[in-house]
N, C-alpha and C positions, 0 to 999 in steps of 0.2 A: 575496244576499237570504236571508231565513230559509227554512227548509225547509217551513214551513207556508203560505207565500204562494201566491197563485194562479199567479204567473209561474214559480215553481220547479216547479210541477206541470204546466207546459206550456200553461196557459190564458192567453189574452190578451184585451184589450178589443176589441170589435167594434161600435163606435158610429159611426153615420153622421156625417160632417162637416157643418158648417153650409154653406150655399150661398155665403155671402160670405167664407169663409176663403180666404186666398191659398195656404197650405200645407194640403193635404188628406192626412190619415193613411190608412193602409191600411184598406180596408173591403171586406168580402165580403157582397154581398146574400144569398147562399145561406146563409151562417152566421147572418146576422142574422134571416132568416126562421125558421130552426130555433130560435134562441134566443128569439125572440118567441113562437113556438108553445108552448114550454116555460113561459115566464113567464105566458102566458094560462091554461095548464092549472093552474098553482099558484094563480092568482087565483080560478079557478072552484072549486077545492077549498077554498080559504079562505072561500068564501061559506057553507060549512056551519059553523054555530056550534060544533059539537062538535069539529071539527078545529081551528078558529082558536083556541079557548081551551084545547084539550087537556084535556078532562074526564077521559079515561081514565088510570088510574094505571099500568096495565101496558102495556109496549111492544107486546105482541102484540095487545091490544085496540085500541090506537091504530092499529096497522098495518091491522087488519081494517076499522076505520072509514074509514081513508084509501082502502083498496081499494074499499069500497062507494061512497064519495063520488066516486072517480074513475070508477067504472062508471056511476053515475047521471049525472054531468056529461058523460060521453062520449055517452050516449044522448040527452041533451037538446041 
């Protein structure tokens, strides 16, 4: 596999199998819970229009906006 792929970096898919499948792949509910929490955090941050459309030209300003959005979404 290419060096930039997810599997070369040690990551793997952790998707729950369907109930009607005969062969069920490896699935960890603990990893899935953590992954789901991270995905929900990104969705909350993207609710801020400034973050979703990336208005800031400088990376440091964008990072500051992301930090503020993360702090506000954590409090809510």
